[in-house]
C-alpha positions as CSV (number, residue, x, y, z in Angstrom):
1,M,57.6,-49.0,-33.8
2,N,55.3,-50.7,-31.1
3,N,55.1,-48.8,-27.8
4,M,57.0,-50.6,-25.1
5,P,55.3,-50.9,-21.7
6,T,56.4,-48.3,-19.2
7,E,55.5,-50.4,-16.1
8,K,56.1,-54.0,-15.5
9,N,53.1,-56.3,-15.2
10,R,52.8,-57.6,-11.6
11,R,49.3,-59.1,-12.0
12,V,49.1,-62.5,-10.3
13,L,46.1,-64.8,-10.2
14,V,45.7,-67.3,-7.3
15,I,43.4,-70.3,-8.1
16,D,42.8,-72.4,-4.9
17,D,39.7,-73.7,-3.2
18,N,41.3,-72.9,0.2
19,R,40.7,-69.3,1.2
20,A,43.5,-69.3,3.7
21,I,46.0,-69.9,0.8
22,H,44.7,-66.7,-0.8
23,D,45.4,-64.8,2.4
24,D,48.9,-66.2,2.6
25,F,49.7,-65.1,-1.0
26,R,48.4,-61.6,-0.3
27,K,50.5,-61.3,2.8
28,I,53.6,-62.4,0.8
29,L,53.0,-60.6,-2.5
30,S,51.1,-57.4,-1.6
31,P,51.5,-56.7,2.2
32,V,49.8,-53.6,3.5
33,A,52.2,-50.6,3.3
34,A,51.4,-49.3,6.8
35,T,52.2,-52.7,8.4
36,T,55.5,-53.0,6.5
37,A,56.5,-49.4,7.6
38,A,55.6,-50.2,11.2
39,L,57.7,-53.4,11.1
40,D,60.6,-51.5,9.6
41,A,60.3,-48.8,12.4
42,T,60.3,-51.5,15.1
43,E,63.3,-53.2,13.5
44,S,65.2,-49.9,13.5
45,A,64.4,-49.2,17.2
46,L,65.5,-52.7,18.2
47,F,68.7,-53.1,16.3
48,G,69.9,-49.5,16.0
49,H,70.2,-49.2,12.2
50,P,68.2,-47.0,9.8
51,T,65.2,-48.5,8.0
52,D,65.6,-49.6,4.4
53,A,64.1,-46.9,2.1
54,T,64.0,-49.3,-0.9
55,P,60.4,-49.9,-1.9
56,R,59.4,-53.6,-2.0
57,T,57.9,-55.0,-5.2
58,Q,54.1,-55.0,-4.9
59,F,52.0,-57.5,-6.8
60,R,48.3,-57.1,-7.8
61,V,46.7,-60.4,-6.6
62,D,43.3,-61.6,-7.8
63,S,41.5,-64.7,-6.5
64,A,39.5,-67.6,-8.0
65,Y,38.3,-70.5,-5.9
66,Q,37.6,-73.0,-8.8
67,G,39.3,-73.7,-12.1
68,Q,36.2,-72.5,-14.1
69,E,36.2,-69.2,-12.3
70,G,40.0,-68.7,-12.9
71,V,39.6,-69.4,-16.6
72,L,36.9,-66.8,-16.8
73,L,39.1,-64.2,-15.0
74,V,41.9,-64.9,-17.5
75,K,39.5,-64.4,-20.4
76,E,38.2,-61.1,-19.0
77,A,41.7,-59.8,-18.3
78,L,42.7,-60.5,-21.9
79,E,39.6,-58.8,-23.3
80,A,40.3,-55.8,-21.0
81,G,43.9,-55.6,-22.3
82,Q,45.3,-56.2,-18.8
83,P,46.5,-59.9,-18.9
84,Y,47.9,-61.7,-15.9
85,A,51.6,-62.3,-15.9
86,M,51.5,-65.5,-13.8
87,A,49.1,-67.8,-11.9
88,F,49.5,-69.9,-8.7
89,V,47.2,-72.9,-9.4
90,D,46.3,-75.6,-6.8
91,V,46.3,-79.2,-8.1
92,R,43.3,-80.4,-6.1
93,M,40.2,-78.3,-6.3
94,P,37.1,-80.5,-5.9
95,P,34.4,-80.6,-7.2
96,G,35.5,-78.8,-10.4
97,W,38.5,-79.1,-12.7
98,D,41.8,-80.0,-11.1
99,G,44.9,-77.8,-11.5
100,V,46.2,-79.6,-14.6
101,E,42.9,-79.3,-16.5
102,T,42.6,-75.7,-15.4
103,T,46.1,-75.0,-16.7
104,R,45.3,-76.6,-20.0
105,K,42.2,-74.4,-20.3
106,I,44.1,-71.3,-19.4
107,W,46.8,-71.9,-22.0
108,E,44.2,-72.3,-24.7
109,L,43.3,-68.7,-24.0
110,D,46.7,-67.3,-23.0
111,P,49.7,-69.5,-23.8
112,N,52.1,-66.8,-22.5
113,L,50.8,-66.9,-18.9
114,Q,53.4,-68.4,-16.5
115,V,51.9,-71.1,-14.2
116,V,53.1,-72.5,-10.8
117,L,51.2,-75.7,-9.8
118,C,50.9,-75.8,-6.0
119,T,50.5,-79.2,-4.4
120,A,51.3,-81.3,-1.3
121,Y,50.6,-84.6,-3.1
122,S,52.0,-86.5,-6.0
123,D,48.8,-86.4,-8.1
124,Y,50.6,-86.5,-11.4
125,S,53.9,-87.7,-12.6
126,W,56.0,-85.5,-15.0
127,D,55.1,-87.8,-17.9
128,E,51.4,-87.4,-17.2
129,M,51.7,-83.7,-17.0
130,F,53.7,-83.5,-20.2
131,E,51.0,-85.7,-21.9
132,K,48.2,-83.4,-20.8
133,L,50.0,-80.1,-21.1
134,G,52.9,-80.7,-23.5
135,S,56.5,-79.7,-22.8
136,R,56.4,-76.0,-21.7
137,D,58.9,-73.7,-20.1
138,G,56.1,-71.7,-18.5
139,L,55.3,-74.4,-15.9
140,L,56.9,-74.8,-12.4
141,I,55.9,-77.0,-9.4
142,L,55.7,-75.5,-5.8
143,K,55.4,-78.0,-3.0
144,K,53.1,-77.2,-0.1
145,P,53.8,-76.0,2.6
146,F,55.9,-73.4,0.7
147,D,58.3,-70.8,2.0
148,A,57.3,-67.1,1.8
149,V,60.7,-66.2,0.3
150,E,60.4,-69.0,-2.3
151,A,56.9,-67.9,-3.3
152,F,58.0,-64.2,-3.5
153,Q,61.1,-65.1,-5.7
154,L,58.9,-67.3,-8.0
155,A,56.4,-64.4,-8.5
156,Y,59.2,-61.9,-9.0
157,A,61.2,-64.1,-11.4
158,L,58.2,-65.3,-13.5
159,T,56.6,-61.8,-13.8
160,E,60.1,-60.6,-14.9
161,K,60.2,-63.4,-17.4
162,W,56.7,-62.6,-18.8
163,W,57.7,-58.9,-19.2
164,L,61.0,-59.8,-21.0
165,H,59.0,-62.1,-23.3
166,Q,56.6,-59.3,-24.1
167,Q,59.5,-56.9,-24.8
168,S,61.1,-59.5,-27.1
169,R,57.8,-60.3,-28.9
170,R,57.2,-56.6,-29.5
171,K,60.6,-56.1,-31.0
172,M,60.2,-59.2,-33.2
173,D,56.8,-57.9,-34.3
174,D,58.5,-54.8,-35.6
175,L,61.0,-57.0,-37.5
176,E,58.2,-59.2,-38.7
177,G,56.5,-56.1,-40.1
178,M,59.6,-55.1,-41.9
179,V,60.0,-58.6,-43.4
180,A,56.2,-58.7,-44.3
181,E,56.6,-55.3,-46.0
182,R,59.5,-56.7,-48.0
183,T,57.6,-59.8,-48.8
184,G,54.8,-57.7,-50.1
185,E,57.2,-56.0,-52.4
186,L,58.4,-59.3,-53.7
187,Q,54.8,-60.5,-54.2
188,Y,54.0,-57.4,-56.1
189,I,57.0,-58.0,-58.4
190,N,55.9,-61.6,-59.0
191,H,52.4,-60.4,-59.9
192,A,53.9,-57.8,-62.3
193,L,55.9,-60.6,-64.0
194,Q,52.7,-62.7,-64.5
195,T,50.5,-59.9,-65.8
196,E,53.0,-57.7,-67.7
197,V,55.0,-60.0,-69.9
198,A,56.0,-57.0,-72.1
199,E,57.9,-55.5,-69.1
200,H,59.5,-58.8,-68.2
201,Q,63.1,-57.7,-68.6
202,R,62.6,-54.4,-66.7
203,A,60.9,-56.3,-63.8
204,E,63.7,-58.8,-63.6
205,E,66.2,-55.9,-63.3
206,T,64.1,-54.2,-60.6
207,L,64.0,-57.5,-58.6
208,R,67.7,-58.0,-58.9
209,E,68.4,-54.5,-57.6
210,S,65.9,-55.0,-54.8
211,E,67.5,-58.3,-53.8
212,E,70.9,-56.7,-53.9
213,K,69.8,-54.0,-51.4
214,F,68.4,-56.8,-49.1
215,R,71.7,-58.7,-49.4
216,Q,73.7,-55.6,-48.5
217,L,71.5,-55.0,-45.5
218,A,71.8,-58.7,-44.4
219,D,75.6,-58.7,-44.9
220,N,76.1,-55.8,-42.5
221,V,74.0,-56.9,-39.5
222,T,75.0,-59.3,-36.7
223,D,71.9,-61.4,-36.9
224,V,71.7,-64.3,-39.4
225,F,69.3,-63.8,-42.3
226,W,68.3,-66.9,-44.3
227,M,66.0,-68.1,-47.0
228,T,65.3,-71.8,-47.8
229,S,62.8,-74.0,-49.7
230,P,59.6,-74.9,-47.8
231,D,60.9,-78.3,-47.0
232,L,64.3,-76.9,-45.7
233,R,66.2,-79.1,-48.1
234,K,67.7,-76.2,-50.1
235,V,69.4,-73.0,-48.8
236,H,68.8,-70.1,-51.2
237,Y,70.6,-67.5,-49.1
238,V,72.4,-67.2,-45.7
239,S,74.1,-64.0,-44.5
240,P,77.8,-63.9,-43.6
241,A,76.9,-63.6,-39.9
242,Y,76.2,-67.4,-40.0
243,E,80.0,-68.0,-40.0
244,R,80.4,-65.9,-36.8
245,V,77.4,-67.4,-34.9
246,W,77.5,-71.1,-36.0
247,G,81.3,-71.2,-36.4
248,R,81.0,-72.9,-39.9
249,S,81.4,-71.5,-43.4
250,A,78.5,-70.3,-45.4
251,A,79.6,-72.4,-48.3
252,S,79.2,-75.6,-46.2
253,V,75.6,-74.9,-45.4
254,Y,74.8,-74.3,-49.1
255,A,76.4,-77.7,-49.9
256,H,74.8,-79.5,-46.9
257,P,71.6,-77.7,-46.0
258,A,71.0,-79.8,-42.9
259,E,74.3,-78.6,-41.3
260,W,72.7,-75.8,-39.4
261,A,70.4,-78.2,-37.7
262,D,73.1,-80.8,-37.0
263,A,74.6,-78.3,-34.6
264,I,71.4,-78.5,-32.4
265,P,71.5,-81.1,-29.6
266,P,69.5,-84.2,-30.6
267,E,67.0,-83.8,-27.8
268,E,66.0,-80.4,-29.1
269,R,66.3,-81.0,-32.9
270,E,62.9,-82.6,-33.4
271,R,61.2,-79.6,-31.6
272,V,62.9,-77.1,-33.9
273,Y,62.2,-79.0,-37.1
274,A,58.5,-79.3,-36.0
275,A,58.3,-75.6,-35.5
276,F,59.6,-74.7,-39.0
277,S,57.6,-77.4,-40.7
278,R,54.5,-75.5,-39.7
279,L,55.5,-72.7,-42.0
280,A,55.1,-75.1,-45.0
281,A,51.5,-75.6,-44.0
282,D,49.3,-72.8,-42.9
283,E,51.2,-71.0,-40.1
284,P,52.5,-67.6,-41.4
285,S,55.3,-67.3,-38.8
286,V,57.0,-69.2,-36.0
287,S,59.4,-68.4,-33.2
288,V,61.7,-70.9,-31.4
289,E,64.7,-70.8,-29.1
290,Y,67.3,-73.5,-29.1
291,R,71.0,-74.2,-28.4
292,I,73.8,-75.0,-30.9
293,A,77.2,-76.6,-30.4
294,R,80.0,-74.9,-32.4
295,P,83.0,-76.8,-33.7
296,D,85.2,-75.4,-30.9
297,G,82.8,-77.0,-28.3
298,S,81.2,-73.8,-27.1
299,I,77.5,-73.6,-26.7
300,R,75.3,-70.7,-28.1
301,W,71.7,-69.8,-27.5
302,I,69.7,-68.9,-30.7
303,H,66.3,-67.2,-31.1
304,S,64.9,-67.8,-34.6
305,R,61.9,-66.3,-36.3
306,G,60.6,-67.8,-39.6
307,F,58.1,-66.4,-42.1
308,Q,56.3,-67.6,-45.3
309,I,56.8,-66.2,-48.8
310,K,53.9,-66.9,-51.1
311,D,53.3,-66.6,-54.8
312,A,50.3,-64.9,-56.4
313,T,48.3,-68.1,-56.0
314,G,48.9,-68.2,-52.3
315,A,51.3,-71.2,-52.4
316,V,54.3,-71.1,-50.0
317,I,57.4,-70.9,-52.3
318,R,60.1,-69.8,-49.8
319,I,60.7,-69.7,-46.0
320,T,62.8,-66.7,-44.8
321,G,63.8,-65.6,-41.3
322,I,66.3,-64.3,-38.9
323,A,68.4,-66.0,-36.2
324,T,69.7,-64.0,-33.3
325,D,72.5,-65.0,-30.9
326,I,71.0,-64.5,-27.4
327,T,73.8,-66.2,-25.5
328,E,74.8,-63.1,-23.6
329,R,71.2,-62.3,-22.7
330,K,70.8,-65.8,-21.2
331,R,74.1,-65.5,-19.3
332,V,73.1,-62.2,-17.8
333,E,69.7,-63.4,-16.8
334,G,71.2,-66.4,-15.1
335,H,73.8,-64.3,-13.2
336,L,71.1,-61.8,-12.1
337,F,68.8,-64.5,-10.8
338,Q,71.7,-66.3,-8.9
339,S,72.9,-63.0,-7.5
340,Q,69.4,-62.1,-6.2
341,K,68.9,-65.5,-4.7
342,M,72.3,-65.5,-2.9
343,E,71.8,-62.0,-1.6
344,T,68.5,-62.9,-0.1
345,V,69.8,-66.0,1.6
346,G,72.9,-64.2,2.8
347,K,70.9,-61.5,4.6
348,L,68.8,-64.1,6.3
349,A,71.8,-66.2,7.3
350,G,73.8,-63.2,8.6
351,G,70.9,-62.0,10.7
352,I,70.4,-65.3,12.4
353,A,74.1,-65.8,13.1
354,H,74.5,-62.4,14.7
355,E,71.8,-63.2,17.3
356,F,73.6,-66.4,18.4
357,N,77.0,-64.7,19.0
358,T,76.2,-63.2,22.4
359,I,74.7,-66.5,23.6
360,M,77.7,-68.5,22.3
361,T,80.2,-66.1,24.0
362,T,78.6,-66.8,27.4
363,I,78.5,-70.6,26.9
364,I,82.2,-70.7,25.8
365,G,83.3,-68.5,28.6
366,H,81.6,-70.5,31.4
367,S,82.7,-73.8,30.0
368,E,86.3,-72.7,30.0
369,I,86.0,-71.4,33.5
370,M,84.6,-74.7,34.6
371,L,87.5,-76.6,33.0
372,N,90.0,-74.4,34.9
373,D,88.1,-74.8,38.2
374,L,87.5,-78.6,38.1
375,P,90.3,-80.7,39.5
376,A,92.0,-83.2,37.1
377,G,90.2,-86.5,36.9
378,N,86.8,-85.0,38.0
379,P,84.0,-86.8,36.0
380,L,82.5,-83.4,35.3
381,C,85.6,-82.4,33.3
382,K,84.4,-84.6,30.4
383,N,81.0,-82.9,30.4
384,A,82.5,-79.5,30.5
385,Q,84.9,-80.4,27.6
386,E,81.9,-81.7,25.6
387,I,80.1,-78.4,26.2
388,R,83.1,-76.4,25.1
389,Q,83.6,-78.5,21.9
390,A,79.9,-78.2,21.0
391,A,80.0,-74.4,21.6
392,D,83.2,-74.1,19.5
393,K,81.4,-75.9,16.6
394,A,78.4,-73.6,17.0
395,A,80.6,-70.5,17.1
396,M,82.4,-71.7,13.9
397,L,79.0,-72.2,12.3
398,T,77.9,-68.6,13.2
399,R,81.1,-67.2,11.9
400,Q,80.6,-69.0,8.6
401,L,77.0,-67.7,8.4
402,L,78.2,-64.2,9.1
403,A,80.9,-64.5,6.4
404,Y,78.4,-65.8,3.8
405,G,76.0,-63.0,4.7
406,R,79.0,-60.5,4.5
407,K,78.3,-59.4,8.1
408,Q,81.8,-60.1,9.5
409,I,83.9,-57.2,10.7
410,L,87.1,-57.0,8.6
411,Q,90.4,-55.6,9.7
412,P,92.1,-55.2,6.3
413,K,95.8,-54.5,6.0
414,I,98.1,-54.0,3.0
415,L,99.7,-57.3,2.4
416,D,101.6,-59.4,-0.1
417,L,99.8,-62.6,-1.1
418,N,103.1,-64.3,-1.8
419,T,104.2,-63.8,1.8
420,L,100.8,-65.0,3.1
421,I,101.0,-68.2,1.1
422,A,104.6,-68.8,2.3
423,D,103.4,-68.5,5.9
424,V,100.6,-71.1,5.5
425,E,102.6,-73.5,3.3
426,G,103.6,-75.7,6.2
427,I,100.0,-75.9,7.5
428,L,98.9,-76.8,4.0
429,R,101.4,-79.6,3.6
430,H,100.3,-81.1,6.9
431,L,96.6,-80.7,6.0
432,M,97.0,-82.4,2.6
433,G,99.1,-85.3,3.8
434,D,102.0,-87.1,2.2
435,G,100.0,-88.3,-0.8
436,V,99.4,-84.8,-2.1
437,D,102.2,-82.8,-3.7
438,V,101.8,-79.1,-2.7
439,R,103.4,-76.7,-5.1
440,I,103.7,-72.9,-4.6
441,V,104.2,-70.8,-7.8
442,P,104.6,-67.1,-6.7
443,S,104.7,-64.4,-9.3
444,T,107.5,-61.9,-9.3
445,G,106.6,-58.3,-9.0
446,L,103.2,-59.1,-7.4
447,K,101.2,-56.1,-6.5
448,P,99.9,-55.7,-2.9
449,V,96.2,-56.0,-1.9
450,K,94.2,-54.8,1.0
451,A,92.5,-57.6,2.9
452,D,91.9,-59.2,6.3
453,V,94.8,-61.7,6.7
454,G,92.8,-64.1,8.8
455,Q,89.9,-64.2,6.4
456,I,92.1,-64.8,3.3
457,E,93.8,-67.6,5.2
458,Q,90.4,-69.1,5.9
459,V,89.6,-68.9,2.2
460,I,92.8,-70.8,1.3
461,M,92.2,-73.5,3.9
462,N,88.5,-74.0,3.0
463,I,89.4,-74.5,-0.7
464,A,92.4,-76.7,0.2
465,M,90.2,-79.0,2.4
466,N,87.7,-79.4,-0.5
467,A,90.7,-80.3,-2.7
468,A,91.9,-82.9,-0.2
469,D,88.4,-84.5,-0.3
470,A,88.5,-84.6,-4.1
471,M,91.9,-86.4,-4.1
472,P,91.5,-89.4,-1.7
473,N,94.2,-91.3,-3.5
474,G,96.6,-88.4,-3.7
475,G,97.4,-85.8,-6.4
476,K,98.8,-82.3,-6.8
477,L,97.7,-79.0,-5.3
478,T,99.1,-75.8,-6.9
479,L,98.9,-72.3,-5.5
480,E,99.8,-69.7,-8.0
481,T,99.7,-65.8,-8.0
482,A,99.7,-63.3,-10.8
483,N,98.8,-59.7,-11.7
484,V,95.8,-59.7,-14.0
485,T,93.5,-57.3,-15.8
486,L,89.7,-57.9,-15.8
487,G,88.2,-56.3,-18.9
488,E,84.8,-54.9,-19.5
489,E,83.8,-58.0,-21.5
490,Y,84.5,-60.3,-18.5
491,V,82.9,-58.2,-15.8
492,R,79.7,-57.5,-17.9
493,G,78.1,-60.7,-16.5
494,F,78.8,-59.7,-12.8
495,P,76.9,-56.6,-11.8
496,D,79.0,-56.0,-8.6
497,L,82.4,-56.5,-10.2
498,K,84.4,-53.6,-11.7
499,A,86.9,-53.7,-14.6
500,G,90.5,-53.0,-13.6
501,E,93.7,-54.4,-12.2
502,Y,93.6,-57.3,-9.8
503,V,95.9,-59.8,-8.1
504,M,94.8,-63.4,-8.8
505,L,95.3,-66.4,-6.5
506,A,94.7,-69.7,-8.3
507,I,94.3,-72.9,-6.3
508,T,94.2,-75.9,-8.6
509,D,93.9,-79.6,-7.8
510,T,94.0,-82.8,-9.8
511,G,91.0,-84.3,-8.2
512,A,87.7,-85.7,-9.5
513,G,86.4,-82.4,-10.8
514,M,82.7,-81.5,-10.9
515,S,79.7,-81.2,-13.3
516,E,78.0,-78.1,-14.5
517,K,75.1,-78.9,-12.2
518,V,77.3,-78.9,-9.2
519,K,79.2,-75.8,-10.2
520,A,75.9,-73.9,-10.6
521,R,75.2,-74.4,-6.8
522,L,78.8,-74.5,-5.5
523,F,78.6,-71.3,-3.4
524,E,75.1,-71.8,-2.0
525,P,75.0,-72.2,1.8
526,F,74.4,-75.8,3.0
527,F,75.0,-77.3,-0.4
528,T,77.4,-80.2,-0.2
529,T,78.2,-83.3,-2.2
530,K,79.7,-85.0,0.8
531,G,78.0,-87.7,2.8
532,V,75.8,-87.1,5.8
533,G,77.8,-85.8,8.8
534,K,80.9,-85.1,6.7
535,G,80.4,-81.4,5.9
536,T,78.1,-78.4,6.7
537,G,78.0,-77.1,3.1
538,L,79.3,-73.7,4.3
539,G,83.0,-73.8,3.4
540,L,82.8,-72.5,-0.1
541,A,79.8,-70.3,0.7
542,T,82.0,-68.7,3.4
543,C,84.8,-68.1,0.8
544,H,82.3,-66.4,-1.5
545,G,81.1,-64.1,1.2
546,I,84.6,-63.2,2.4
547,I,85.9,-62.4,-1.1
548,K,82.7,-60.4,-2.0
549,Q,83.0,-58.4,1.2
550,S,86.7,-57.7,0.4
551,G,85.7,-56.2,-2.9
552,G,86.9,-59.1,-5.0
553,H,85.6,-62.0,-7.1
554,I,85.9,-65.8,-7.0
555,A,85.3,-68.1,-10.0
556,V,85.7,-71.9,-10.5
557,Y,86.7,-73.8,-13.6
558,S,86.2,-77.6,-13.6
559,E,85.2,-80.6,-15.6
560,P,84.4,-84.2,-14.4
561,G,87.7,-86.1,-14.1
562,R,89.9,-83.1,-14.8
563,G,90.3,-81.5,-11.4
564,A,89.2,-78.0,-10.3
565,S,90.7,-74.5,-10.3
566,F,89.4,-71.8,-7.9
567,K,90.5,-68.3,-8.9
568,V,90.3,-65.5,-6.4
569,Y,90.7,-61.9,-7.6
570,L,91.5,-59.0,-5.2
571,P,91.9,-55.4,-6.3
572,Q,95.5,-54.2,-6.5
573,V,96.6,-51.3,-4.3
574,E,99.7,-49.1,-4.6
575,Q,100.5,-48.7,-0.8
576,P,103.5,-50.5,0.7
577,T,102.8,-53.8,2.4
578,K,103.0,-54.4,6.1
579,A,104.6,-57.4,7.7
580,I,102.0,-60.0,8.7
581,A,102.0,-60.3,12.5
582,P,103.2,-63.7,13.6
583,R,100.7,-66.0,15.3
584,R,100.7,-66.0,19.1
585,D,100.5,-69.3,20.9
586,P,98.9,-68.4,24.2
587,A,100.2,-70.2,27.3
588,D,98.7,-69.4,30.7
589,L,96.2,-66.5,30.5
590,P,97.9,-63.2,31.2
591,G,96.3,-61.0,34.0
592,G,96.8,-57.7,35.7
593,T,95.9,-55.4,38.5
594,E,94.3,-52.5,36.6
595,A,90.7,-51.3,37.1
596,I,88.3,-52.4,34.3
597,L,84.7,-51.1,33.7
598,V,82.6,-53.8,31.9
599,V,79.5,-52.5,30.2
600,E,77.2,-55.1,28.6
601,D,73.4,-55.3,28.4
602,D,73.3,-59.1,28.3
603,P,73.4,-60.2,32.0
604,A,74.9,-63.6,31.5
605,L,77.7,-62.3,29.3
606,R,78.4,-59.3,31.6
607,E,78.7,-61.6,34.7
608,M,80.9,-64.1,32.8
609,S,83.3,-61.4,31.6
610,A,83.5,-59.7,35.0
611,A,84.1,-63.0,36.8
612,L,86.9,-64.0,34.4
613,L,88.7,-60.6,34.7
614,R,88.5,-60.8,38.5
615,R,90.1,-64.3,38.3
616,L,92.9,-62.7,36.3
617,G,93.6,-60.1,39.1
618,Y,91.8,-57.1,37.8
619,T,89.6,-54.8,39.8
620,V,86.2,-54.9,38.0
621,L,83.2,-52.6,37.9
622,S,80.2,-53.5,35.8
623,A,77.1,-51.8,34.4
624,A,74.1,-52.9,32.3
625,N,74.2,-49.8,30.0
626,G,75.9,-46.6,29.2
627,V,73.7,-44.4,31.5
628,D,74.5,-46.6,34.5
629,A,78.2,-46.7,33.6
630,L,78.4,-42.9,33.6
631,K,76.6,-42.7,36.9
632,L,79.0,-45.3,38.4
633,T,82.0,-43.2,37.3
634,H,80.6,-40.1,39.2
635,Q,80.1,-42.0,42.5
636,P,82.5,-41.1,45.3
637,G,85.3,-43.6,45.8
638,T,85.1,-45.0,42.2
639,G,88.7,-44.1,41.6
640,H,90.8,-44.4,38.5
641,I,89.5,-46.6,35.5
642,D,92.2,-47.9,33.3
643,L,90.0,-49.5,30.6
644,L,86.4,-49.4,29.4
645,F,85.3,-52.8,28.0
646,T,81.9,-52.1,26.3
647,D,79.5,-53.6,23.9
648,V,78.8,-51.4,20.9
649,V,75.0,-51.9,20.4
650,M,73.1,-51.3,23.6
651,P,69.8,-49.7,24.6
652,Q,69.7,-46.0,25.7
653,M,73.3,-45.3,24.8
654,S,75.6,-46.9,22.3
655,G,79.1,-48.0,23.2
656,K,80.6,-45.4,20.9
657,E,78.7,-42.6,22.6
658,L,79.7,-43.9,26.0
659,S,83.4,-44.1,24.9
660,D,83.3,-40.5,23.7
661,R,81.7,-39.2,26.9
662,M,84.0,-41.3,29.1
663,Q,87.2,-40.1,27.4
664,A,86.0,-36.5,27.6
665,L,86.0,-36.9,31.4
666,R,88.9,-39.4,31.7
667,P,91.2,-38.9,28.7
668,N,93.7,-41.6,29.9
669,T,91.0,-44.4,30.0
670,K,91.6,-46.9,27.2
671,V,88.7,-48.4,25.4
672,L,88.1,-52.0,24.1
673,F,84.8,-52.6,22.1
674,A,83.0,-55.9,21.8
675,S,80.7,-56.5,18.8
676,A,79.7,-59.0,16.1
677,Y,77.7,-56.7,13.8
678,T,79.1,-54.7,10.8
679,E,76.5,-52.0,10.9
680,N,77.4,-49.7,13.8
681,A,79.3,-46.6,14.8
682,I,82.9,-48.1,14.8
683,V,82.5,-50.2,11.6
684,H,81.7,-48.8,8.1
685,Q,81.0,-51.1,5.1
686,G,82.2,-54.0,7.2
687,V,85.7,-52.5,7.9
688,L,86.8,-51.5,11.3
689,D,87.6,-47.8,11.8
690,E,91.3,-47.0,12.2
691,G,92.6,-46.7,15.7
692,V,89.7,-48.7,17.2
693,D,90.3,-51.8,19.3
694,L,87.6,-54.5,18.9
695,L,87.1,-58.0,20.3
696,Q,84.7,-59.8,17.9
697,K,81.9,-62.0,19.4
698,P,81.8,-64.8,20.1
699,F,85.1,-64.6,22.0
700,T,86.9,-67.1,24.3
701,P,88.3,-66.2,27.8
702,S,91.8,-66.7,26.2
703,A,91.0,-64.2,23.5
704,L,89.6,-61.7,26.1
705,A,92.7,-62.0,28.3
706,L,95.2,-61.6,25.5
707,K,93.3,-58.6,23.9
708,M,93.0,-56.9,27.3
709,R,96.7,-57.0,27.9
710,E,97.4,-55.9,24.3
711,V,95.4,-52.8,24.8
712,L,96.5,-52.0,28.4
713,D,100.2,-52.5,27.5
714,R,100.1,-50.1,24.5
715,P,101.4,-46.6,25.3
716,N,98.9,-43.8,25.5
717,S,98.6,-41.7,22.4
718,P,100.2,-38.2,22.6
719,K,96.7,-36.7,22.3
720,S,95.4,-38.4,25.5
721,D,98.6,-37.6,27.4
722,A,98.3,-33.9,26.6
723,A,94.6,-33.9,27.6
724,Q,95.5,-35.6,30.9
725,K,98.1,-32.9,31.7
726,T,95.6,-30.1,30.9
């Protein structure tokens, strides 16, 4: 057996006449470890969460400043047994070869090297590139200026592809050796037949027995073994696995030898025929990948290897080979790449959205206070209303980004999806309009799930709004629930999904449906098929983030013209369900006379919160951090503090530490936290700790007023009462 490589090849060659480009690639692909560690330490100090111990992939980057120099480096690397896995090649490199000519020269030396052409101009059309380079799956285009994440993902994915190709080639070389050994045996037998006529009968028997062993071997493997004439017009043998892979009988391919190729899409058929026709000439072996369409309409990916069988004179008398079904491998590779891409974008989106929350809370609060203060008819009311509406839209956008990045704080409860759907049925019917027939099909005996009620309602509404857009002339929307089991075979293609018992919520419409191309990008942020100004492209991305953060799975089934069905899967739980709290419709903001201590490190938000609470009748003290807050409580005349309203993430002392120290001194003081981040002391894995009161940023004055009264009006726990008496 060939030795498989123990380490992946991360050698990258950059060919560009601009030295600054080389510096950029080195910063992206092989940053200095000390610098990276320092940045991680700074990030930890600023945001209060531990540094990520996961090592970043490091690439070995070499530079060439002209095409001729790059080709020489490729040659030297091959001779040294350390080939490059991929190359970033600039298109314009005066005065020498341009990028296309350089790529052609490189592939003459190393056809397996993956190439990314980098350009800011349209120097060549695709047709011109194909004419010069041929149709290759090892060529990608990267537009300048390029994004660092995009360049890193390309380097990571293409070096992974190069490594997988090397693994596959080594395995197939082993098989080729086995087949070559068998071919040698057959050639030996043929030679014996020509030179030893006297032993003709014995040689025929030996050959028959040998072929029978080969047939038994072929009949019991999952790959398809085959043997044909050199012109492919006659099939001498095909193993039974052909029926399983192609979905057609072995007898049919004996009768119609071209049947196996008829299953190949027309646009690929000529390429496959051309590959195998080289076997009839002077090429000893070929390897080719292609798709086939089975009679049931399903598509399979096939990897075929073909080999020559020659007689004693050296003439090709047979072509034999093996065809492997690689559909599952292709599917797993696609899911893995998509998962990595969405995870990277999600982290970025969640981080940006979190930074905006504190700012948006201040804007929303002051705009609402302005609206309350301005007399009716004042011209400034319209301006204040516009500010409030714009801030609400921005807050919604940040919530969607946080949901997509799985950074929202969830407050899960045991609930019955049938009850939840019944509660939102009226809103759904109003949302869809008279032209859409909304049908609810609840399953009897539905198991409970554990999820955040508001978040699941948002998922339903987002999917329903997409369905409404897909049915402009009316149609039918069906919501159906069921208990289902996801087996090992289904979850194999989803690394973060576990097999087990789930509750399914299917939302199906009779709208326009969607193509495979649209489905492939459906859950990407900012992807939309709607016109400009008609959608943010975050609705379904938000659904994906919510369901993933809830431990579930979401899938879509659709074809053009046949509607769409979104299926949401949430893990079953055995605990009894709790009634879903009815929605409150706040009237005038409730107030009080209690003493409130506001602790917030952002000055604008601290002043806005304190001003609002004073308007509502409360006695308000404020501090910029936990240390100042504790000093304030020890000052003479401070008096009783009914509630501590504190941010969670603050410099010097966290809100959780402040709460613990405050309640040790004043056990009867209640606590209300404010935060928008999932990685802190009161939230674990995105779920709020039990018994903790939290107001999520950004919040409105109405939300603050209602939450304040909710916490203050709740009776003290027996534990705090006992401590107070002591």
